[in-house]
Each structure stands twice: as C-alpha cells, then as structure tokens.
Backbone and ligand atoms as CSV (ligand in chain L), in Angstrom:
chain,resi,resn,atom,element,x,y,z
A,1,MET,N,N,19.594,5.129,-7.143
A,1,MET,CA,C,18.245,4.802,-7.725
A,1,MET,C,C,17.390,4.756,-6.757
A,2,LYS,N,N,16.253,5.694,-6.647
A,2,LYS,CA,C,15.187,5.672,-5.545
A,2,LYS,C,C,13.859,5.218,-6.116
A,3,TYR,N,N,13.063,4.566,-5.381
A,3,TYR,CA,C,11.779,3.966,-5.882
A,3,TYR,C,C,10.746,4.382,-4.868
A,4,SER,N,N,9.469,4.647,-5.403
A,4,SER,CA,C,8.461,5.170,-4.323
A,4,SER,C,C,7.135,4.268,-4.578
A,5,VAL,N,N,6.469,4.053,-3.427
A,5,VAL,CA,C,5.337,3.198,-3.528
A,5,VAL,C,C,4.191,3.857,-2.711
A,6,LEU,N,N,3.140,3.928,-3.254
A,6,LEU,CA,C,1.837,4.598,-2.626
A,6,LEU,C,C,0.670,3.468,-2.619
A,7,PHE,N,N,0.248,2.952,-1.297
A,7,PHE,CA,C,-0.836,2.150,-1.224
A,7,PHE,C,C,-2.069,2.995,-1.123
A,8,VAL,N,N,-3.123,2.404,-1.877
A,8,VAL,CA,C,-4.335,3.116,-1.855
A,8,VAL,C,C,-5.498,2.147,-1.450
A,9,CYS,N,N,-6.517,2.655,-0.222
A,9,CYS,CA,C,-7.587,2.077,-0.129
A,9,CYS,C,C,-8.858,3.078,-0.070
A,10,LEU,N,N,-9.997,2.773,0.519
A,10,LEU,CA,C,-11.073,3.804,0.574
A,10,LEU,C,C,-10.974,4.793,1.565
A,11,GLY,N,N,-10.668,4.305,2.766
A,11,GLY,CA,C,-10.560,5.329,3.973
A,11,GLY,C,C,-9.344,5.715,4.465
A,12,ASN,N,N,-8.337,4.956,3.974
A,12,ASN,CA,C,-6.951,5.134,4.315
A,12,ASN,C,C,-6.689,5.176,6.045
A,13,ILE,N,N,-7.509,4.250,6.686
A,13,ILE,CA,C,-7.490,4.012,7.982
A,13,ILE,C,C,-7.248,2.484,8.466
A,14,CYS,N,N,-7.640,1.508,7.561
A,14,CYS,CA,C,-7.443,0.133,7.729
A,14,CYS,C,C,-6.364,-0.410,6.976
A,15,ARG,N,N,-6.749,-0.890,5.691
A,15,ARG,CA,C,-5.881,-1.796,4.882
A,15,ARG,C,C,-4.546,-0.946,4.128
A,16,SER,N,N,-4.743,0.261,3.760
A,16,SER,CA,C,-3.525,0.788,3.117
A,16,SER,C,C,-2.515,1.154,4.052
A,17,PRO,N,N,-2.839,1.858,5.428
A,17,PRO,CA,C,-1.893,2.120,6.248
A,17,PRO,C,C,-1.216,0.929,6.897
A,18,MET,N,N,-2.111,-0.335,6.999
A,18,MET,CA,C,-1.445,-1.547,7.464
A,18,MET,C,C,-0.272,-1.930,6.225
A,19,ALA,N,N,-0.610,-1.869,5.041
A,19,ALA,CA,C,0.421,-2.070,3.998
A,19,ALA,C,C,1.575,-1.327,4.168
A,20,GLU,N,N,1.269,0.020,4.440
A,20,GLU,CA,C,2.521,0.945,4.544
A,20,GLU,C,C,3.330,0.589,5.539
A,21,ALA,N,N,2.821,0.231,6.617
A,21,ALA,CA,C,3.452,0.094,7.897
A,21,ALA,C,C,4.238,-1.184,7.703
A,22,VAL,N,N,3.725,-2.444,7.169
A,22,VAL,CA,C,4.383,-3.762,6.933
A,22,VAL,C,C,5.346,-3.516,5.853
A,23,LEU,N,N,5.149,-2.844,4.855
A,23,LEU,CA,C,6.264,-2.895,3.785
A,23,LEU,C,C,7.359,-2.156,4.214
A,24,ARG,N,N,7.164,-0.959,5.027
A,24,ARG,CA,C,8.307,-0.338,5.652
A,24,ARG,C,C,9.094,-1.194,6.468
A,25,ARG,N,N,8.499,-1.965,7.361
A,25,ARG,CA,C,9.352,-2.857,8.091
A,25,ARG,C,C,9.894,-3.832,7.356
A,26,GLN,N,N,9.471,-4.429,6.280
A,26,GLN,CA,C,10.097,-5.538,5.414
A,26,GLN,C,C,11.223,-4.862,4.731
A,27,LEU,N,N,10.998,-3.654,4.221
A,27,LEU,CA,C,12.249,-2.917,3.489
A,27,LEU,C,C,13.464,-2.699,4.382
A,28,ARG,N,N,13.009,-2.433,5.721
A,28,ARG,CA,C,14.218,-2.290,6.742
A,28,ARG,C,C,14.986,-3.493,6.849
A,29,ASP,N,N,14.151,-4.777,6.971
A,29,ASP,CA,C,14.716,-6.048,7.237
A,29,ASP,C,C,15.532,-6.454,5.978
A,30,HIS,N,N,15.030,-6.075,4.722
A,30,HIS,CA,C,15.760,-6.456,3.619
A,30,HIS,C,C,16.970,-5.352,3.173
A,31,GLY,N,N,17.114,-4.359,4.214
A,31,GLY,CA,C,18.141,-3.464,3.823
A,31,GLY,C,C,17.848,-2.356,2.775
A,32,LEU,N,N,16.539,-2.168,2.413
A,32,LEU,CA,C,16.235,-1.329,1.360
A,32,LEU,C,C,15.354,0.007,1.698
A,33,ALA,N,N,15.609,0.218,3.194
A,33,ALA,CA,C,14.803,1.301,3.641
A,33,ALA,C,C,15.330,2.684,3.059
A,34,ASP,N,N,16.456,2.914,2.615
A,34,ASP,CA,C,17.076,4.002,2.215
A,34,ASP,C,C,16.741,4.231,0.815
A,35,VAL,N,N,16.368,3.202,0.078
A,35,VAL,CA,C,16.149,3.072,-1.257
A,35,VAL,C,C,14.735,3.288,-1.820
A,36,VAL,N,N,13.724,3.026,-0.971
A,36,VAL,CA,C,12.373,2.952,-1.284
A,36,VAL,C,C,11.543,3.733,-0.286
A,37,THR,N,N,10.735,4.770,-0.778
A,37,THR,CA,C,9.713,5.392,0.125
A,37,THR,C,C,8.357,4.802,0.080
A,38,VAL,N,N,7.655,4.844,1.120
A,38,VAL,CA,C,6.350,4.353,1.118
A,38,VAL,C,C,5.322,5.279,1.792
A,39,ASP,N,N,4.110,5.339,1.288
A,39,ASP,CA,C,3.135,6.153,1.763
A,39,ASP,C,C,1.814,5.496,1.509
A,40,SER,N,N,0.692,6.085,1.993
A,40,SER,CA,C,-0.634,5.521,1.870
A,40,SER,C,C,-1.596,6.588,1.573
A,41,ALA,N,N,-2.727,6.474,0.942
A,41,ALA,CA,C,-3.917,7.366,0.799
A,41,ALA,C,C,-5.213,6.764,0.676
A,42,GLY,N,N,-6.304,7.503,0.800
A,42,GLY,CA,C,-7.612,6.843,0.627
A,42,GLY,C,C,-8.156,7.651,-0.680
A,43,THR,N,N,-9.194,6.768,-1.304
A,43,THR,CA,C,-9.871,7.535,-2.348
A,43,THR,C,C,-10.943,8.460,-1.674
A,44,GLY,N,N,-11.435,8.230,-0.455
A,44,GLY,CA,C,-12.426,8.992,0.078
A,44,GLY,C,C,-11.689,9.915,1.009
A,45,ASP,N,N,-12.602,10.988,1.610
A,45,ASP,CA,C,-12.109,12.122,2.352
A,45,ASP,C,C,-12.650,11.936,3.984
A,46,TRP,N,N,-13.166,11.000,4.321
A,46,TRP,CA,C,-14.045,10.914,5.478
A,46,TRP,C,C,-12.870,11.114,6.727
A,47,HIS,N,N,-11.698,10.398,6.487
A,47,HIS,CA,C,-10.944,10.177,7.612
A,47,HIS,C,C,-9.611,11.027,7.547
A,48,ILE,N,N,-9.684,12.080,6.775
A,48,ILE,CA,C,-8.366,12.805,6.520
A,48,ILE,C,C,-7.947,13.335,7.919
A,49,GLY,N,N,-6.681,12.911,8.328
A,49,GLY,CA,C,-6.067,13.407,9.546
A,49,GLY,C,C,-6.086,12.422,10.696
A,50,HIS,N,N,-6.949,11.331,10.149
A,50,HIS,CA,C,-7.035,10.423,11.335
A,50,HIS,C,C,-5.941,9.289,11.490
A,51,SER,N,N,-5.735,8.772,12.618
A,51,SER,CA,C,-4.660,7.663,12.945
A,51,SER,C,C,-5.453,6.520,12.232
A,52,PRO,N,N,-4.543,5.524,12.171
A,52,PRO,CA,C,-5.083,4.106,11.701
A,52,PRO,C,C,-6.107,3.698,12.534
A,53,HIS,N,N,-7.016,2.914,12.046
A,53,HIS,CA,C,-8.035,2.251,12.798
A,53,HIS,C,C,-7.602,1.603,13.971
A,54,GLU,N,N,-8.290,1.181,15.096
A,54,GLU,CA,C,-7.832,0.606,16.130
A,54,GLU,C,C,-7.558,-0.844,16.004
A,55,GLY,N,N,-8.335,-1.481,14.879
A,55,GLY,CA,C,-7.860,-2.809,14.558
A,55,GLY,C,C,-6.583,-3.001,13.839
A,56,THR,N,N,-6.371,-2.152,12.993
A,56,THR,CA,C,-4.902,-1.896,12.334
A,56,THR,C,C,-3.919,-1.881,13.337
A,57,ARG,N,N,-4.162,-0.758,14.296
A,57,ARG,CA,C,-3.161,-0.387,15.400
A,57,ARG,C,C,-3.080,-1.636,16.078
A,58,ALA,N,N,-3.995,-2.526,16.555
A,58,ALA,CA,C,-3.618,-3.646,17.383
A,58,ALA,C,C,-3.058,-4.645,16.510
A,59,ILE,N,N,-3.163,-4.922,15.389
A,59,ILE,CA,C,-2.444,-6.018,14.740
A,59,ILE,C,C,-0.964,-5.624,14.490
A,60,LEU,N,N,-0.776,-4.334,14.431
A,60,LEU,CA,C,0.788,-3.815,13.989
A,60,LEU,C,C,1.354,-3.739,15.466
A,61,ASP,N,N,0.561,-3.571,16.670
A,61,ASP,CA,C,1.206,-3.346,17.929
A,61,ASP,C,C,1.607,-5.025,18.156
A,62,GLN,N,N,0.696,-6.026,17.697
A,62,GLN,CA,C,1.051,-7.442,18.176
A,62,GLN,C,C,2.374,-7.800,17.437
A,63,TYR,N,N,2.651,-7.349,16.268
A,63,TYR,CA,C,3.902,-7.540,15.445
A,63,TYR,C,C,5.130,-6.524,15.730
A,64,SER,N,N,4.681,-5.686,16.657
A,64,SER,CA,C,5.707,-4.676,16.850
A,64,SER,C,C,6.118,-3.880,15.659
A,65,ILE,N,N,5.203,-3.590,15.007
A,65,ILE,CA,C,5.552,-2.762,13.724
A,65,ILE,C,C,4.868,-1.306,14.023
A,66,SER,N,N,5.950,-0.406,13.618
A,66,SER,CA,C,5.560,1.030,14.071
A,66,SER,C,C,4.472,1.602,13.118
A,67,TYR,N,N,3.555,2.359,13.565
A,67,TYR,CA,C,2.777,3.282,12.612
A,67,TYR,C,C,2.679,4.711,13.202
A,68,GLU,N,N,3.967,5.077,13.744
A,68,GLU,CA,C,4.127,6.417,14.485
A,68,GLU,C,C,3.939,7.541,13.331
A,69,GLY,N,N,3.322,8.441,13.810
A,69,GLY,CA,C,3.000,9.591,12.860
A,69,GLY,C,C,2.060,9.535,11.743
A,70,MET,N,N,1.576,8.218,11.458
A,70,MET,CA,C,0.798,7.882,10.141
A,70,MET,C,C,-0.602,8.765,10.374
A,71,LYS,N,N,-0.887,9.446,9.422
A,71,LYS,CA,C,-2.376,10.089,9.429
A,71,LYS,C,C,-2.869,9.951,7.970
A,72,ALA,N,N,-4.071,9.781,8.156
A,72,ALA,CA,C,-4.903,9.407,6.659
A,72,ALA,C,C,-4.834,10.707,5.981
A,73,ARG,N,N,-4.769,10.492,4.641
A,73,ARG,CA,C,-4.964,11.783,3.603
A,73,ARG,C,C,-5.724,11.032,2.378
A,74,GLN,N,N,-6.107,12.036,1.651
A,74,GLN,CA,C,-6.797,11.651,0.415
A,74,GLN,C,C,-5.873,11.625,-0.882
A,75,LEU,N,N,-6.206,10.762,-1.799
A,75,LEU,CA,C,-5.421,10.649,-3.057
A,75,LEU,C,C,-5.502,11.893,-3.752
A,76,ASP,N,N,-4.332,12.441,-4.197
A,76,ASP,CA,C,-4.152,13.650,-4.842
A,76,ASP,C,C,-3.733,13.470,-6.325
A,77,THR,N,N,-4.308,14.256,-7.193
A,77,THR,CA,C,-3.845,13.976,-8.679
A,77,THR,C,C,-2.271,14.164,-8.714
A,78,ASN,N,N,-1.691,15.123,-7.932
A,78,ASN,CA,C,-0.058,15.093,-7.990
A,78,ASN,C,C,0.564,13.770,-7.820
A,79,ASP,N,N,-0.178,12.892,-6.987
A,79,ASP,CA,C,0.534,11.645,-6.629
A,79,ASP,C,C,0.755,10.969,-8.035
A,80,ARG,N,N,0.197,11.173,-9.007
A,80,ARG,CA,C,0.538,10.444,-10.193
A,80,ARG,C,C,2.200,10.808,-10.613
A,81,GLU,N,N,2.562,12.086,-10.261
A,81,GLU,CA,C,3.763,12.590,-10.558
A,81,GLU,C,C,4.905,12.095,-9.486
A,82,GLN,N,N,4.368,11.739,-8.220
A,82,GLN,CA,C,5.135,11.669,-7.281
A,82,GLN,C,C,5.587,10.359,-6.720
A,83,PHE,N,N,4.889,9.281,-7.488
A,83,PHE,CA,C,5.136,7.925,-7.032
A,83,PHE,C,C,5.482,6.987,-8.162
A,84,ASP,N,N,6.502,6.023,-8.032
A,84,ASP,CA,C,6.674,5.100,-9.175
A,84,ASP,C,C,5.545,4.100,-9.371
A,85,LEU,N,N,5.104,3.593,-8.275
A,85,LEU,CA,C,3.996,2.725,-8.417
A,85,LEU,C,C,2.880,2.981,-7.190
A,86,ILE,N,N,1.560,2.903,-7.778
A,86,ILE,CA,C,0.576,3.042,-6.935
A,86,ILE,C,C,-0.287,1.595,-6.797
A,87,VAL,N,N,-0.461,1.055,-5.553
A,87,VAL,CA,C,-0.969,-0.229,-5.274
A,87,VAL,C,C,-2.366,-0.085,-4.689
A,88,ALA,N,N,-3.408,-0.420,-5.513
A,88,ALA,CA,C,-4.768,-0.525,-4.975
A,88,ALA,C,C,-5.020,-1.674,-4.228
A,89,MET,N,N,-5.739,-1.586,-3.095
A,89,MET,CA,C,-6.043,-2.720,-2.186
A,89,MET,C,C,-7.130,-3.389,-2.746
A,90,ASP,N,N,-7.970,-2.752,-3.507
A,90,ASP,CA,C,-9.009,-3.680,-4.087
A,90,ASP,C,C,-9.520,-3.311,-5.499
A,91,SER,N,N,-10.349,-3.871,-6.271
A,91,SER,CA,C,-10.580,-3.537,-7.556
A,91,SER,C,C,-11.578,-1.999,-7.667
A,92,ASN,N,N,-12.268,-1.980,-6.761
A,92,ASN,CA,C,-12.848,-0.629,-6.797
A,92,ASN,C,C,-11.960,0.494,-6.504
A,93,ASN,N,N,-11.077,0.323,-5.569
A,93,ASN,CA,C,-9.962,1.426,-5.455
A,93,ASN,C,C,-9.273,1.610,-6.790
A,94,GLU,N,N,-8.886,0.526,-7.494
A,94,GLU,CA,C,-7.987,0.551,-8.726
A,94,GLU,C,C,-8.711,1.457,-9.709
A,95,ARG,N,N,-10.138,1.070,-9.744
A,95,ARG,CA,C,-10.937,1.923,-10.795
A,95,ARG,C,C,-11.059,3.314,-10.404
A,96,ASP,N,N,-11.183,3.661,-9.016
A,96,ASP,CA,C,-11.402,5.032,-8.738
A,96,ASP,C,C,-9.966,5.727,-8.842
A,97,ILE,N,N,-8.990,5.053,-8.631
A,97,ILE,CA,C,-7.571,5.642,-8.969
A,97,ILE,C,C,-7.398,5.948,-10.461
A,98,ARG,N,N,-7.853,5.058,-11.155
A,98,ARG,CA,C,-7.486,5.274,-12.646
A,98,ARG,C,C,-8.377,6.431,-13.206
A,99,ASN,N,N,-9.654,6.498,-12.590
A,99,ASN,CA,C,-10.730,7.672,-13.020
A,99,ASN,C,C,-10.110,8.898,-12.585
A,100,ARG,N,N,-9.441,8.951,-11.373
A,100,ARG,CA,C,-9.004,10.112,-11.010
A,100,ARG,C,C,-7.830,10.627,-11.435
A,101,LEU,N,N,-6.929,9.720,-11.583
A,101,LEU,CA,C,-5.445,10.151,-11.895
A,101,LEU,C,C,-5.266,9.990,-13.559
A,102,GLY,N,N,-6.187,9.314,-14.326
A,102,GLY,CA,C,-6.066,9.302,-15.701
A,102,GLY,C,C,-4.911,8.353,-15.989
A,103,SER,N,N,-4.501,8.398,-17.323
A,103,SER,CA,C,-3.496,7.465,-17.779
A,103,SER,C,C,-2.046,8.180,-18.042
A,104,SER,N,N,-2.040,9.525,-17.893
A,104,SER,CA,C,-0.639,10.241,-18.125
A,104,SER,C,C,0.134,10.087,-16.717
A,105,GLY,N,N,1.188,10.514,-16.790
A,105,GLY,CA,C,2.093,10.513,-15.506
A,105,GLY,C,C,3.114,9.358,-15.561
A,106,ARG,N,N,3.852,9.311,-14.719
A,106,ARG,CA,C,4.942,8.140,-14.820
A,106,ARG,C,C,4.694,6.969,-14.048
A,107,CYS,N,N,3.665,7.194,-13.091
A,107,CYS,CA,C,3.535,5.869,-12.337
A,107,CYS,C,C,2.749,4.834,-12.850
A,108,GLU,N,N,3.136,3.589,-12.303
A,108,GLU,CA,C,2.363,2.276,-12.606
A,108,GLU,C,C,1.273,2.050,-11.545
A,109,ILE,N,N,0.083,1.532,-12.125
A,109,ILE,CA,C,-0.813,1.228,-10.900
A,109,ILE,C,C,-1.282,-0.178,-11.152
A,110,ILE,N,N,-1.081,-0.997,-9.969
A,110,ILE,CA,C,-1.532,-2.544,-9.999
A,110,ILE,C,C,-2.409,-2.505,-8.764
A,111,ARG,N,N,-2.994,-3.843,-8.853
A,111,ARG,CA,C,-4.067,-4.177,-7.697
A,111,ARG,C,C,-3.217,-5.138,-6.802
A,112,PHE,N,N,-3.266,-4.970,-5.462
A,112,PHE,CA,C,-2.304,-5.703,-4.484
A,112,PHE,C,C,-2.375,-7.074,-4.814
A,113,LEU,N,N,-3.679,-7.709,-5.000
A,113,LEU,CA,C,-3.590,-9.017,-4.873
A,113,LEU,C,C,-3.041,-9.644,-6.177
A,114,SER,N,N,-2.874,-8.740,-7.320
A,114,SER,CA,C,-2.289,-9.442,-8.569
A,114,SER,C,C,-0.767,-10.026,-7.959
A,115,LEU,N,N,-0.335,-9.650,-6.867
A,115,LEU,CA,C,0.935,-10.131,-6.516
A,115,LEU,C,C,0.779,-11.381,-6.021
A,116,LEU,N,N,-0.269,-11.990,-5.680
A,116,LEU,CA,C,-0.566,-13.157,-5.042
A,116,LEU,C,C,-1.598,-14.025,-5.750
A,117,PRO,N,N,-1.449,-14.187,-7.149
A,117,PRO,CA,C,-2.314,-15.043,-7.868
A,117,PRO,C,C,-2.997,-16.445,-7.252
A,118,GLU,N,N,-2.023,-17.035,-6.583
A,118,GLU,CA,C,-2.199,-18.237,-6.079
A,118,GLU,C,C,-3.279,-18.270,-5.037
A,119,LYS,N,N,-3.671,-17.157,-4.453
A,119,LYS,CA,C,-4.727,-17.090,-3.441
A,119,LYS,C,C,-6.056,-17.066,-4.040
A,120,GLY,N,N,-6.225,-16.697,-5.383
A,120,GLY,CA,C,-7.362,-16.796,-6.123
A,120,GLY,C,C,-8.498,-15.763,-5.551
A,121,ILE,N,N,-7.952,-14.659,-5.074
A,121,ILE,CA,C,-8.722,-13.593,-4.312
A,121,ILE,C,C,-8.451,-12.390,-5.093
A,122,VAL,N,N,-9.344,-11.525,-5.479
A,122,VAL,CA,C,-9.195,-10.147,-6.248
A,122,VAL,C,C,-9.014,-9.112,-5.211
A,123,ASP,N,N,-9.882,-9.202,-4.337
A,123,ASP,CA,C,-9.741,-7.887,-3.451
A,123,ASP,C,C,-9.317,-8.096,-1.801
A,124,VAL,N,N,-8.579,-7.387,-1.483
A,124,VAL,CA,C,-8.288,-7.450,0.115
A,124,VAL,C,C,-9.428,-7.244,0.764
A,125,PRO,N,N,-10.158,-7.941,1.492
A,125,PRO,CA,C,-11.401,-7.655,2.139
A,125,PRO,C,C,-11.330,-6.442,2.922
A,126,ASP,N,N,-12.346,-5.805,3.156
A,126,ASP,CA,C,-12.221,-4.504,3.884
A,126,ASP,C,C,-12.528,-4.827,5.395
A,127,PRO,N,N,-11.725,-4.845,6.180
A,127,PRO,CA,C,-11.924,-5.019,7.677
A,127,PRO,C,C,-12.660,-4.069,8.433
A,128,TYR,N,N,-12.966,-2.976,7.704
A,128,TYR,CA,C,-13.828,-1.851,8.411
A,128,TYR,C,C,-15.182,-2.478,8.287
A,129,TYR,N,N,-15.575,-3.386,7.527
A,129,TYR,CA,C,-16.774,-3.994,7.482
A,129,TYR,C,C,-16.872,-5.303,8.110
A,130,SER,N,N,-15.710,-6.104,7.784
A,130,SER,CA,C,-15.678,-7.521,8.148
A,130,SER,C,C,-15.129,-7.737,9.636
A,131,GLY,N,N,-14.290,-6.689,10.094
A,131,GLY,CA,C,-13.652,-6.748,11.627
A,131,GLY,C,C,-12.514,-7.876,11.355
A,132,ASN,N,N,-12.287,-8.298,10.363
A,132,ASN,CA,C,-11.237,-9.431,10.306
A,132,ASN,C,C,-9.773,-8.815,9.827
A,133,PHE,N,N,-9.110,-8.319,10.930
A,133,PHE,CA,C,-7.851,-7.747,10.734
A,133,PHE,C,C,-6.747,-8.819,10.514
A,134,ASP,N,N,-7.049,-9.991,11.083
A,134,ASP,CA,C,-5.886,-10.953,11.067
A,134,ASP,C,C,-5.843,-11.577,9.701
A,135,GLU,N,N,-7.026,-11.623,8.968
A,135,GLU,CA,C,-7.011,-12.181,7.598
A,135,GLU,C,C,-6.278,-11.040,6.632
A,136,VAL,N,N,-6.641,-9.907,6.762
A,136,VAL,CA,C,-6.008,-8.736,6.110
A,136,VAL,C,C,-4.565,-8.833,6.262
A,137,TYR,N,N,-4.073,-8.938,7.588
A,137,TYR,CA,C,-2.573,-8.805,7.852
A,137,TYR,C,C,-1.876,-9.939,7.169
A,138,SER,N,N,-2.427,-11.267,7.078
A,138,SER,CA,C,-1.837,-12.240,6.252
A,138,SER,C,C,-1.529,-12.065,5.008
A,139,LEU,N,N,-2.854,-11.559,4.188
A,139,LEU,CA,C,-2.523,-11.181,2.914
A,139,LEU,C,C,-1.535,-10.076,2.729
A,140,VAL,N,N,-1.521,-9.047,3.654
A,140,VAL,CA,C,-0.828,-7.937,3.432
A,140,VAL,C,C,0.799,-8.336,3.459
A,141,ASN,N,N,1.027,-9.202,4.609
A,141,ASN,CA,C,2.344,-9.689,4.803
A,141,ASN,C,C,2.980,-10.430,3.729
A,142,ASP,N,N,2.075,-11.307,3.264
A,142,ASP,CA,C,2.556,-12.122,2.152
A,142,ASP,C,C,2.630,-11.287,0.600
A,143,GLY,N,N,1.603,-10.343,0.325
A,143,GLY,CA,C,1.861,-9.531,-0.625
A,143,GLY,C,C,3.095,-8.602,-0.670
A,144,CYS,N,N,3.327,-8.261,0.575
A,144,CYS,CA,C,4.503,-7.109,0.612
A,144,CYS,C,C,5.799,-7.869,0.475
A,145,GLU,N,N,5.927,-9.078,0.882
A,145,GLU,CA,C,7.095,-9.845,0.475
A,145,GLU,C,C,7.209,-10.019,-0.969
A,146,LYS,N,N,6.300,-10.175,-1.681
A,146,LYS,CA,C,6.097,-10.441,-3.190
A,146,LYS,C,C,6.624,-9.003,-3.762
A,147,LEU,N,N,5.884,-7.829,-3.046
A,147,LEU,CA,C,6.192,-6.483,-3.634
A,147,LEU,C,C,7.622,-6.185,-3.520
A,148,ILE,N,N,8.294,-6.686,-2.436
A,148,ILE,CA,C,9.736,-6.462,-2.272
A,148,ILE,C,C,10.573,-7.052,-3.506
A,149,GLU,N,N,10.155,-8.268,-3.831
A,149,GLU,CA,C,10.762,-8.952,-5.022
A,149,GLU,C,C,10.474,-8.112,-6.389
A,150,TYR,N,N,9.313,-7.637,-6.532
A,150,TYR,CA,C,8.817,-6.799,-7.741
A,150,TYR,C,C,9.740,-5.459,-7.788
A,151,ILE,N,N,9.912,-4.923,-6.580
A,151,ILE,CA,C,10.526,-3.588,-6.322
A,151,ILE,C,C,12.032,-3.824,-6.942
A,152,ARG,N,N,12.802,-4.938,-6.168
A,152,ARG,CA,C,14.032,-5.301,-6.544
A,152,ARG,C,C,14.297,-5.410,-8.064
A,153,MET,N,N,13.237,-6.003,-8.937
A,153,MET,CA,C,13.204,-6.323,-10.167
A,153,MET,C,C,13.292,-4.880,-10.969
A,154,LYS,N,N,12.366,-4.010,-10.481
A,154,LYS,CA,C,12.263,-2.689,-11.006
A,154,LYS,C,C,13.687,-1.879,-10.882
A,155,ILE,N,N,13.990,-1.931,-9.565
A,155,ILE,CA,C,15.242,-1.029,-9.370
A,155,ILE,C,C,16.435,-1.679,-10.149
A,156,THR,N,N,16.490,-3.031,-10.472
A,156,THR,CA,C,17.842,-3.464,-11.048
A,156,THR,C,C,17.675,-3.267,-12.509
A,157,GLY,N,N,16.157,-3.413,-13.034
A,157,GLY,CA,C,15.888,-3.136,-14.431
A,157,GLY,C,C,16.295,-1.728,-14.690
A,158,LYS,N,N,15.752,-0.777,-13.965
A,158,LYS,CA,C,15.881,0.568,-14.210
A,158,LYS,C,C,17.544,1.009,-14.306
A,159,SER,N,N,18.132,0.413,-13.069
A,159,SER,CA,C,19.680,0.880,-12.963
A,159,SER,C,C,20.414,0.321,-14.173
A,160,GLN,N,N,19.877,-0.767,-14.930
A,160,GLN,CA,C,20.804,-1.469,-15.953
A,160,GLN,C,C,20.701,-0.474,-17.347
A,161,LYS,N,N,19.818,0.447,-17.265
A,161,LYS,CA,C,19.463,1.338,-18.494
A,161,LYS,C,C,20.558,2.126,-18.793
L,1,LIG,P1,P,-10.138,1.107,4.441
L,1,LIG,O1,O,-11.428,0.766,5.031
L,1,LIG,O2,O,-10.479,1.588,3.009
L,1,LIG,O3,O,-9.306,-0.223,4.480
L,1,LIG,O4,O,-9.434,2.245,5.193
L,1,LIG,C1,C,-12.449,1.689,5.433
L,1,LIG,C2,C,-12.438,2.879,6.313
L,1,LIG,C3,C,-13.552,3.581,6.524
L,1,LIG,C4,C,-14.600,3.517,5.567
L,1,LIG,C5,C,-14.764,2.520,4.619
L,1,LIG,C6,C,-13.487,1.593,4.546
L,1,LIG,N1,N,-15.596,4.534,5.711
L,1,LIG,O5,O,-16.655,4.175,5.115
L,1,LIG,O6,O,-15.634,5.213,6.561
C-alpha cells in the first residue's frame, strides 16, 4: 500500500517546501519512507523553478534536514489524480485548491492546522511576510508528527479493506 501527500502554499518557497522536507525526514525516522511519497506546490506561479527561500533553507540546515533538488512548481489540475492527500498551509490556499481542483478526483484536501486544533490557530503564518521561520518550523514539525499518525491510520484502514 502506497500513500502520497502534497503540501500546498502560495509561493512554494517557504511553508510547503519546509513541510515537505520535514515530513520526508520524519517518515524516514518512522520507517515509512518507502510507503509514503511527499511533494509540494504553490497556488501561484511567481517562483516556479526556484529553490526554497533562504529562511526555509537556513532552518532546515539548522536541523540537518535535506532539501536537495527541491524546486518550486505550481499546483496542477492533475494533482487531484496523483495524490491521496493535499494539505493546504492556510485557509486561502485551501480555498484556491478547492476552486482549482474541484470536488472530483480521489484526493482528500485538509488544512494543515486542522491537525493541531489545540494550537487554536487556523493558518500557518506566512514567513515570506513575517520573517518568522522559527515559528513556522515549530508548527510544521508538530503538525507533521500528527500527520504521520493520520497517514498510519489511513494506510491501516485501507489495507484492511
Ligand atoms: P509561501 O510564501 O507561500 O510560504 O511560499 C510566499 C512566498 C512568496 C510569495 C508569497 C508567499 N510571493 O508573493 O512571492
């Protein structure tokens, strides 16, 4: 049983590539690297082909998390068929994803911070504007741990069918 996750933010240079790199590391640590594939995309097209933002690279470097080869791309309507789960980093992203992809297709769409209801925050703040990459890393790290539990549940549920 394979499972696939796509993180989506606005530019695909700050939040969603951070989440992609962090989840990939956590999947490896949990022995799930071969079962789950991870990618990220932006709703906007300004940064297509760009490496993650220097603030995202700095914090990933700090935790020795690889972002090798990662380049920004734009969300594509085909993504709805390619992924089991699309995770929007904020509520604007979620709205844009739903508008662009519609409701057909096999994938499920969730908002990242719905995984951490105890935080009482709806949106992962955009560090492109706030500059606060540490705050984003903390949310991303905690949310990805929850996402691993969620994915385990999905995989187990599906494999029992
Ligand atoms: P991200 O942040 O959505 O977390 O990648 C942004 C990056 C770039 C822009 C906006 C947000 N921009 O307007 O170029």
